[in-house]
Structure formats: structure tokens, C-alpha cells
C-alpha positions as CSV (number, residue, x, y, z in Angstrom):
1,M,25.1,-7.6,-13.9
2,S,24.1,-7.7,-17.7
3,D,25.5,-4.4,-19.9
4,G,21.9,-4.7,-22.0
5,P,19.1,-3.3,-21.3
6,P,16.9,-4.8,-18.8
7,D,14.3,-7.2,-19.7
8,E,10.7,-6.9,-20.0
9,E,10.4,-8.8,-17.5
10,D,13.0,-7.4,-15.2
11,L,10.5,-4.3,-15.8
12,E,7.9,-5.9,-15.0
13,A,7.9,-5.5,-11.3
14,F,8.0,-1.3,-12.2
15,V,4.9,-0.9,-14.4
16,P,1.7,-1.3,-12.3
17,S,-0.3,-4.2,-12.8
18,W,-4.3,-3.2,-12.3
19,D,-6.9,-6.1,-12.2
20,Q,-10.4,-4.6,-12.3
21,N,-11.8,-7.2,-10.9
22,V,-9.7,-8.0,-7.9
23,A,-9.9,-3.5,-7.5
24,D,-13.8,-4.2,-7.7
25,A,-14.4,-7.0,-5.4
26,A,-12.2,-5.0,-2.7
27,V,-14.6,-2.5,-2.3
28,G,-15.9,-2.6,0.6
29,K,-13.1,-5.2,2.2
30,T,-11.0,-4.0,5.2
31,I,-6.9,-3.8,4.5
32,L,-3.8,-2.8,6.7
33,A,-1.3,-1.0,4.9
34,G,2.1,-0.5,6.3
35,V,4.6,2.8,4.8
36,T,7.4,3.4,5.3
37,Y,9.0,7.4,4.4
38,F,12.6,8.0,3.1
39,E,14.3,10.8,2.9
40,S,15.1,12.3,-0.6
41,G,18.2,9.8,-1.7
42,G,16.0,7.1,0.2
43,Q,18.5,6.2,2.5
44,T,17.1,7.9,5.9
45,L,14.3,6.8,7.6
46,R,11.9,9.6,8.3
47,S,8.9,7.6,9.9
48,Q,6.8,4.4,9.6
49,E,3.1,4.8,9.5
50,Q,0.7,1.6,9.9
51,Y,-3.4,2.6,8.7
52,H,-6.9,0.3,9.0
53,G,-9.5,0.8,7.2
54,I,-12.3,0.5,4.4
55,I,-11.4,0.5,0.8
56,V,-13.7,3.4,-0.4
57,S,-13.6,3.6,-4.0
58,V,-10.6,2.1,-6.6
59,D,-9.8,4.0,-9.8
60,P,-7.1,3.0,-12.7
61,K,-5.7,6.2,-12.6
62,V,-5.9,7.6,-9.5
63,G,-5.6,4.4,-6.4
64,V,-7.2,2.9,-3.8
65,H,-8.8,5.2,-1.5
66,V,-9.1,4.3,2.1
67,R,-11.5,5.2,5.0
68,C,-9.1,5.0,7.5
69,A,-10.0,3.8,11.4
70,G,-9.1,3.3,14.4
71,A,-5.6,6.1,15.5
72,H,-6.2,7.5,11.9
73,A,-10.1,7.5,12.1
74,G,-11.2,10.7,10.3
75,E,-8.6,10.2,7.3
76,T,-8.6,8.9,3.9
77,I,-5.5,7.9,2.4
78,C,-5.2,7.1,-1.6
79,L,-2.3,4.1,-1.9
80,P,-1.2,3.7,-5.8
81,P,-3.2,1.5,-8.4
82,H,-1.1,-1.1,-8.6
83,T,-3.7,-4.3,-7.5
84,R,-0.9,-7.3,-7.3
85,V,0.4,-5.7,-4.0
86,F,-2.8,-6.5,-2.5
87,T,-2.5,-9.8,-0.4
88,R,-5.2,-11.3,1.1
89,A,-4.2,-11.4,4.8
90,S,-4.3,-14.9,6.6
91,P,-7.1,-14.7,9.2
92,G,-6.0,-13.6,12.7
93,N,-4.9,-10.5,15.0
94,Y,-2.6,-8.1,13.7
95,T,-0.9,-5.8,16.1
96,L,0.3,-1.8,14.7
97,R,3.2,-1.4,16.0
98,S,3.0,2.1,15.3
99,T,-0.3,2.8,17.8
100,G,-1.2,-0.9,19.4
101,E,-4.2,-1.5,17.6
102,I,-5.3,-4.6,17.5
103,V,-6.9,-4.9,14.0
104,T,-8.9,-8.6,13.6
105,D,-9.1,-10.9,10.2
106,P,-8.7,-8.2,7.4
107,D,-9.1,-9.3,4.0
108,F,-6.2,-7.5,2.5
109,F,-2.8,-6.3,3.6
110,T,0.2,-3.9,1.4
111,T,3.1,-2.3,2.0
112,W,4.5,0.5,0.3
113,S,7.8,3.0,0.9
114,V,7.8,6.5,-0.5
115,T,11.0,8.7,-1.0
116,P,10.6,11.7,-2.5
117,P,12.7,12.9,-5.3
118,V,16.3,14.4,-5.0
119,K,15.4,18.1,-5.1
120,N,18.5,19.9,-7.4
């Protein structure tokens, strides 16, 4: 561990990346998103959810809106505007552990961990 400030390469993982070409190409595509929710402090797992649906809009300031299908049909979720973590999915069937649904050939997948700030 270095005593100095982190270098630019270390900080790169924390800076949201936005590739407008990737974002524009994602609209209308299917996505599988896993979200893990932790309690404040990040030590205690609160819940895990898996969503799938169609990417309906993208905005570098607002995020990526997904119109959900399946168990979450009727919901729209907003994922952070960080296109680097939207990975092309390999063809095949994906079974959602949280619902048992089978999603076939999604275009993208992404995973997120959400930890609320510690209240003082």
C-alpha cells in the first residue's frame, strides 16, 4: 500500500465512463441486471434482485432506463451512467436465481452493488 495519493490509473475505476456510441447502440436491446443491496456500512447483505428487460433510454447524466419484463413487468429501473460495465452477454439461457425465470439470449448483462451512506 502506497503512502502517497492514488495514481490516475487507480482512480479510473471510480470515474463513471460514458461511451455515447455504446449507449446509443444499447437502446432497444435486452439486458440482464443483477443488483445487490447492502445495509449502511456495506457489511450486511440486505437483498439481491435480478431484473431483465429492454433498454428504453440512455443519458450520461441520468443513467440507463430499463423497462422490466417478467416478475418485474411494469417497473422501470434506472442504472448508473457507466457504460464500461455493460458487458455483451454470450448467447444462451440465463436462469435468474431470484425468480427462477429463464432469460434467453440477452444482449447485455451488468451487476451492481448498492450501499446507502452511513447515517450520522
